[in-house]
C-alpha positions in Angstrom: 60.0 66.4 141.2 60.4 62.8 142.5 64.1 63.6 143.3 63.1 66.7 145.2 60.6 64.7 147.2 63.3 62.1 148.0 65.7 64.8 149.2 63.0 66.3 151.4 62.3 62.8 152.9 66.0 62.3 153.5 66.1 65.4 155.6 63.2 64.2 157.7 64.7 60.8 158.3 68.2 62.1 159.1 69.7 62.5 162.6 70.4 66.2 163.4 73.5 65.2 165.3 75.4 63.0 162.8 73.4 64.4 159.8 73.1 60.8 158.5 70.2 58.5 158.1 68.6 57.4 161.4 70.1 54.2 162.7 68.2 52.5 165.6 66.0 55.6 165.9 64.8 56.7 169.4 62.3 59.4 170.3 63.0 61.4 173.5 60.2 63.0 175.6 60.2 66.3 173.7 59.3 64.4 170.5 62.6 64.7 168.6 64.3 61.6 167.2 67.9 60.7 167.0 70.2 57.7 166.4 70.4 55.8 169.7 74.2 56.0 169.7 74.3 59.7 168.8 72.0 60.9 171.6 73.6 58.5 174.1 77.1 59.9 173.3 75.7 63.4 173.5 74.2 62.9 177.0 77.3 61.1 178.2 79.3 64.2 177.3 76.8 66.5 179.0 76.9 64.3 182.1 80.6 65.0 182.5 80.0 68.7 182.9 76.7 68.8 184.6 73.9 66.6 185.8 71.3 67.7 183.3 70.2 66.3 180.1 68.7 68.3 177.2 67.4 67.9 173.6 70.1 69.1 171.1 67.4 70.7 168.9 64.9 72.4 171.2 67.2 72.5 174.3 64.4 71.2 176.6 66.0 69.9 179.8 65.1 66.7 181.7 65.7 66.3 185.4 66.4 62.6 185.0 68.1 61.0 182.0 65.3 59.5 179.9 65.4 55.8 179.2 66.3 55.2 175.5 64.2 52.6 173.7 64.3 51.9 170.0 61.3 53.2 168.2 60.2 50.2 166.2 57.5 52.1 164.2 60.0 54.9 163.3 62.6 52.4 162.3 60.1 50.7 160.0 59.0 54.0 158.6 62.6 55.0 157.8 63.2 51.7 156.1 60.0 52.1 154.0 60.9 55.6 153.0 64.4 54.5 152.0 62.9 51.8 149.8 60.4 54.3 148.2 63.3 56.7 147.6 65.3 54.0 145.8 62.2 53.0 143.8 61.5 56.6 142.9 65.1 57.1 141.9 65.0 54.0 139.7 61.7 55.1 138.1 63.4 58.5 137.2 66.5 56.9 135.9 68.3 58.4 132.9 70.3 56.1 130.7 73.7 57.2 129.4 73.9 58.0 125.7 76.8 58.8 123.4 79.1 61.4 124.9 77.6 60.9 128.4 79.5 59.6 131.4 78.1 56.2 132.3 77.9 54.7 135.8 80.8 52.2 136.3 78.7 50.0 138.6 75.5 49.6 136.6 75.0 46.3 134.9 73.2 46.0 131.6 71.8 49.3 130.5 74.1 51.8 132.3 72.6 54.9 133.9 74.1 58.4 133.4 76.7 59.1 136.1 75.9 61.8 138.6 79.3 62.1 140.3 82.9 60.9 139.8 85.1 59.9 142.7 88.8 60.9 142.5 89.7 58.3 145.1 87.8 55.3 143.7 88.5 56.5 140.2 85.0 55.6 139.2 81.8 57.3 138.2 78.4 56.6 139.9 74.8 57.1 139.2 72.7 58.5 142.1 71.7 55.0 143.3 75.3 53.7 143.4 76.6 56.9 144.8 74.5 56.5 148.0 77.3 54.6 149.9 79.5 57.7 149.6 76.9 59.5 151.6 76.2 56.7 154.2 79.6 54.9 154.8 81.9 57.0 157.0 85.2 56.1 155.2 83.6 56.9 151.8 82.4 60.3 153.0 86.0 61.5 152.9 86.4 60.7 149.2 86.6 63.6 146.8 83.5 63.8 144.6 83.4 65.9 141.4 81.0 66.4 138.6 80.8 63.3 136.4 83.7 63.4 133.9 85.2 61.1 131.2 88.7 62.3 132.0 89.3 60.2 135.1 91.9 58.1 133.4 94.0 61.2 132.9 94.5 61.3 136.6 96.1 57.8 136.6 99.8 57.4 136.1 100.2 55.3 133.0 103.4 53.7 134.4 102.5 52.9 138.0 98.7 52.8 137.7 98.4 55.2 140.7 96.5 58.5 141.1 98.7 61.4 140.2 98.5 63.7 143.3 101.9 65.3 143.0 103.2 68.0 140.6 106.8 68.0 139.5 107.9 71.6 139.0 111.2 70.6 137.5 109.4 68.8 134.6 106.2 70.7 134.8 103.9 67.6 134.9 101.6 65.7 137.3 103.1 62.5 138.7 102.2 59.8 141.3 104.1 59.2 144.5 106.0 56.3 143.0 107.4 58.6 140.3 109.1 60.6 143.0 111.2 57.5 143.7 112.6 56.9 140.2 112.3 59.2 137.2 111.6 62.3 139.3 113.8 61.6 142.2 115.4 64.7 143.6 113.1 67.0 141.6 111.2 70.0 143.0 107.8 68.4 143.8 104.7 69.7 145.6 101.3 68.4 146.0 99.0 68.9 143.1 96.6 70.8 145.5 99.4 73.2 146.5 100.4 73.8 142.9 96.8 74.3 142.0 96.4 76.8 144.7 99.4 78.8 143.5 98.4 78.5 139.9 94.8 79.5 140.9 96.2 82.8 142.3 98.2 83.3 139.1 95.0 82.5 137.1 93.1 85.2 139.0 95.8 87.7 138.1 95.8 86.5 134.5 92.0 86.8 134.3 92.2 90.3 135.7 94.7 91.2 132.9 92.6 89.5 130.3 89.4 91.2 131.5 91.2 94.6 131.6 92.5 94.0 128.1 89.0 92.9 127.0 87.6 96.2 128.4 90.4 98.1 126.6 89.7 96.3 123.3 86.0 96.9 123.7 86.7 100.6 124.1 88.9 100.5 121.1 86.2 98.7 119.1 83.7 101.3 120.2 86.0 104.1 119.2 86.8 102.3 115.9 83.2 101.8 115.1 82.5 105.5 115.8 85.4 106.4 113.5 84.1 104.0 110.8 80.7 105.7 111.2 82.3 109.1 110.9 84.3 107.9 107.9 81.2 106.5 106.2 79.2 109.8 106.7 82.2 111.9 105.6 82.8 109.7 102.6 79.2 110.0 101.5 79.3 113.8 101.9 82.6 113.9 100.0 81.2 111.7 97.1 78.1 113.9 96.9 80.0 117.2 97.0 82.7 116.0 94.6 80.1 114.7 92.1 78.3 118.0 92.3 81.5 120.0 91.6 82.7 117.6 88.9 79.2 117.9 87.3 79.4 121.7 87.5 82.9 121.5 85.9 81.6 119.2 83.2 78.7 121.5 82.5 81.0 124.5 82.3 83.2 122.6 79.8 80.1 121.6 77.8 78.9 125.2 77.9 82.2 126.5 76.7 82.3 123.8 74.0 78.8 124.9 72.8 79.8 128.5 72.8 82.9 127.9 70.7 80.8 125.8 68.4 78.3 128.5 68.0 81.0 131.1 67.4 82.6 129.0 64.8 79.3 128.4 63.0 78.4 132.0 63.2 81.7 133.1 61.8 81.5 130.4 59.1 78.0 131.7 58.1 79.2 135.3 57.9 82.3 134.5 55.9 80.5 132.2 53.5 77.7 134.8 53.0 80.3 137.5 52.3 82.1 135.2 49.9 78.9 134.3 48.1 77.9 138.0 47.7 81.4 138.8 46.3 81.1 135.8 44.0 77.8 137.0 42.6 79.2 140.5 41.9 82.2 139.0 40.3 80.1 136.7 38.2 77.9 139.7 37.1 81.0 141.6 36.0 82.3 138.5 34.1 79.0 138.2 32.3 79.1 141.9 31.3 82.6 141.6 30.0 81.8 138.5 28.0 78.8 140.3 26.4 81.1 143.3 25.5 83.7 140.9 24.1 81.1 139.2 21.9 79.9 142.6 20.5 83.5 143.6 19.8 84.1 140.3 18.1 81.0 140.8 15.9 82.2 144.4 15.1 85.6 143.1 14.1 84.0 141.0 11.4 82.0 143.7 9.7 83.2 144.9 6.2 81.4 148.3 6.5 84.2 150.7 7.5 81.7 153.5 8.3 79.8 151.2 10.7 83.0 150.0 12.4 84.2 153.6 12.9 80.9 154.8 14.3 80.5 152.0 16.8 84.0 151.2 17.9 84.4 154.2 20.4 81.4 153.2 22.4 82.0 149.5 22.4 85.7 149.7 23.2 85.1 151.9 26.2 85.0 149.7 29.5 82.6 150.8 32.3 84.2 151.6 35.6 84.5 148.4 37.7 82.9 148.3 41.1 85.4 148.6 43.9 85.3 145.0 45.1 87.6 143.4 47.8 90.7 141.8 46.3 90.8 138.0 46.4 94.2 136.7 47.7 95.6 134.0 45.6 97.2 132.4 48.7 95.2 129.7 50.6 92.4 131.1 52.6 92.8 131.5 56.4 91.1 128.5 58.0 89.8 127.7 61.5 93.0 125.8 62.4 94.0 128.6 64.8 90.8 128.0 66.7 91.7 124.3 67.1 95.2 125.2 68.2 93.8 127.6 70.8 91.4 125.0 72.1 94.3 122.4 72.2 96.4 124.9 74.2 93.6 125.4 76.6 93.1 121.7 76.9 96.8 121.1 77.7 96.8 123.9 80.3 93.6 122.4 81.9 95.2 118.9 81.9 98.3 120.3 83.6 96.2 122.1 86.2 94.0 119.0 86.8 97.1 116.8 87.0 98.6 119.1 89.7 95.4 119.5 91.5 94.7 115.7 91.2 97.8 115.0 93.3 96.3 117.2 96.1 92.9 115.5 95.7 94.5 112.0 95.8 96.6 113.0 98.8 93.5 114.4 100.6 91.8 111.0 100.1 94.8 108.9 101.2 95.2 111.1 104.3 92.0 109.6 105.7 93.1 106.9 108.1 91.0 105.2 110.8 93.9 103.5 112.4 96.7 105.0 114.3 100.0 105.6 112.4 102.3 102.6 112.2 105.5 102.5 114.1 108.7 103.7 112.2 110.9 100.8 111.0 113.9 100.0 113.2 116.3 98.1 111.0 117.6 98.8 107.5 115.9 95.7 106.2 112.6 97.1 107.5 113.3 100.4 105.8 114.2 98.7 102.6 110.6 97.3 102.4 109.5 100.9 101.7 112.3 101.7 99.2 111.3 104.0 96.4 112.9 104.1 92.9 113.4 107.9 92.5 114.9 109.7 89.5 115.8 113.4 89.0 113.7 115.5 86.7 115.9 117.2 84.0 113.2 119.8 83.5 113.8 121.1 87.0 117.6 121.0 87.0 119.6 124.2 87.1 121.7 124.6 83.9 124.9 124.3 86.0 123.9 120.8 87.1 124.8 117.7 85.0 122.5 114.7 85.4 123.9 111.2 84.6 123.5 107.5 85.6 119.9 107.4 84.3 119.1 110.8 85.9 120.1 109.6 89.4 123.3 111.6 89.9 123.7 115.4 90.0 127.1 117.1 89.6 127.9 120.8 89.7 129.7 121.9 86.5 131.6 125.1 85.6 129.7 125.5 82.3 126.0 125.6 81.7 124.4 122.5 80.2 122.3 122.6 77.0 118.9 122.3 78.6 115.8 123.6 76.9 113.8 126.3 78.5 111.1 125.0 80.9 108.9 126.7 83.5 109.9 124.2 86.1 113.6 124.8 85.9 115.5 126.4 88.8 117.2 129.7 87.7 118.7 131.1 90.9 119.8 128.1 92.9 121.8 125.0 91.8 119.0 122.7 92.6 116.9 119.8 91.1 113.8 118.0 92.1 112.7 114.4 91.6 110.4 113.4 88.8 108.2 111.3 91.2 105.8 112.8 93.7 106.1 111.1 97.1 103.1 110.1 99.3 102.5 107.2 101.7 105.7 105.6 103.1 108.9 106.0 101.2 112.6 105.4 101.8 115.6 106.4 99.7 119.3 106.8 100.2 121.7 109.5 98.9 125.4 109.1 98.4 127.0 112.6 98.6 130.4 114.4 98.5 131.4 118.0 99.0 128.6 120.1 100.4 125.1 119.0 99.7 121.5 119.9 100.8 119.4 116.7 100.8 115.8 117.9 100.8 112.1 117.3 100.2 109.9 120.1 98.8 106.5 120.9 97.4 106.3 121.1 93.6 105.1 124.7 93.8 108.3 126.0 95.5 109.5 129.1 93.6 112.0 128.6 90.8 113.3 132.1 90.9 113.9 134.9 93.4 115.9 135.1 96.6 117.3 132.2 98.6 114.4 132.6 101.1 112.0 132.1 98.2 113.5 129.1 96.4 116.4 127.7 98.5 115.7 124.3 100.0 115.1 124.7 103.7 114.8 128.5 103.7 111.0 128.6 103.3 107.8 126.8 104.4 107.7 124.7 101.3 110.8 122.7 101.8 112.8 120.7 104.4 116.6 120.0 104.0 119.6 118.4 105.8 122.8 120.2 104.9 125.7 117.7 104.8 129.4 118.7 104.8 132.7 117.7 106.3 131.8 120.0 109.2 128.7 118.0 110.2 125.0 118.3 109.7 122.5 121.1 109.9 118.7 120.9 109.4 116.7 123.7 108.0 113.0 124.5 107.5 111.4 127.9 106.9 114.8 129.5 107.5 115.0 128.0 111.0 118.4 126.3 111.6 118.8 123.2 113.9 122.2 121.7 114.6 122.4 118.0 114.2 124.9 115.6 115.8 125.6 112.1 114.6 128.2 109.9 113.0 129.7 111.2 109.7 128.7 109.0 106.7 128.8 109.6 103.0 125.4 107.9 102.7 122.2 109.4 104.1 118.9 107.5 104.4 115.6 109.5 104.1 112.4 108.0 105.5 109.1 109.7 104.7 105.8 108.7 106.2 103.6 111.3 104.5 100.3 110.4 106.1 101.8 110.5 109.6 103.7 113.7 108.8 107.1 112.1 109.6 110.4 112.9 107.9 113.5 111.2 109.2 117.2 111.4 108.2 119.6 108.6 109.0 123.4 108.1 108.9 123.8 104.9 107.0 126.9 102.7 107.5 127.1 99.2 109.0 124.2 100.4 111.2 121.6 103.1 110.9 121.7 106.1 113.3 118.9 108.6 113.5 120.2 112.1 112.8 117.0 114.2 112.9 113.2 113.6 112.8 110.5 116.1 111.8 106.9 115.7 112.9 104.5 118.0 111.0 101.6 117.9 108.6 102.2 117.7 104.9 99.5 119.2 102.7 100.9 118.3 99.2 102.9 115.5 97.6 106.6 115.9 98.3 109.5 115.7 95.8 113.0 114.6 96.7 115.5 117.5 96.1 119.3 118.0 95.8 121.1 121.4 96.2 124.8 121.8 95.5 125.5 125.3 96.8 129.3 125.8 96.6 131.5 126.7 93.6 134.0 124.1 94.7 131.7 121.5 93.3 130.1 118.5 94.8 127.8 115.7 93.8 124.8 113.7 95.1 123.4 110.4 93.8 120.1 108.7 94.5 121.2 105.2 95.3 119.6 102.2 93.5 118.2 100.1 96.3 117.5 96.4 95.8 
């Protein structure tokens, strides 16, 4: 508040012509006051043009030039106000603390600097800064906010202010530097360089602000996607838990039913066996009683008694028609366990196949945009996949060797066991590994070869359109031969041009729906790229279609 009062008093005691504190104040007839020299110079100038004299503030004219006399009372008042202002400023002083810029002219306890002068290379408190407002030569000095970095503006070699910028060496220098180390360099004033850089700074800020806006939009979209992902994930977890619970309950119900059926059948069979055992035991007892009577009869010495009783005792009663008891081991419930085991294996197979689809559906969720495709072979190799061929899928005319990496067409059928995954119509084979995510592999080929990817549920039998790689919607293939390349999908043929090479690189980015074929030699050349949506895991495939033979090998990448 004191400082505001001082600034207000300063305005009142200033001359409206020179805008400085009144010096030798005079008051003219209209009541306004000026420095004696200021109003005198003003009227002298007016007298050259016209013979009238007026007040510079209210423009009141005087027919005769007023006599200028120093206002002693006003001069004393200005001096008192100046002293009061200095005292008020000193009573409101703020001492410099750690990290503050101290006044270079204060003795003892230094006050906090108010301004720094780039000409004097010193910092001043408000009291010691006053001469820069009052003294004409000092008014031209450049004042800035108080700073501790004044010394950075001084040339360490010549102890001069660095006002020049060397564009050759991109550094600030003093004028003496232009005469020795920087002689002949492209130099401009620091102010000129600052102005040019200021323009560049404005353009840079616009770019930064635009990028900030773009990134803020991206963040907003990303947050919306994350929110959607969270809601969708919660729904998926709830629904999947519900369905797995239903599946678990169904299995428990079937388990309970099988258990009840087994126990019921057990009870029936045991009951029947026990009833048969009782009848058999009754017959045994009857026969033993008869045997005892016959034994007793055999011991009698009375011939007449023997002859009279033997006919009745020797006659056996008709045996009840009872079920025959097989002497072989009884049929057990092992067949039930075998049936359950078979059902379990089938369920496992179904779950395993469906699990791939479930896992793929989960990994397909991606908040971010697809990543760019690699450009160099070294970048592709970061995604190399160790792939082997599955003997259970190989046609019997295909021989697999080199740890199931190489397929060769043979004249005679190979001794493969029967398997539902085996190709029966086309000389084809699929990989053992299902492919998702980002994968890269290379195939060394000779003859005529179809290098393909396919879904696992592609048909193993039937026409070429049903099971041939590239002739249906479940497979994609690049046909390689000495005549060039042809790409096929869903029986649609696309001619492909590119350098001939015995090695083909295949890049799959399953999530992004990208499948690319490259000719690999000293460099990699893109032959064909597919952009689609894959709904299942893919399997690498090889088809050797001609009787003249051919081979293809999945290269071991390191």
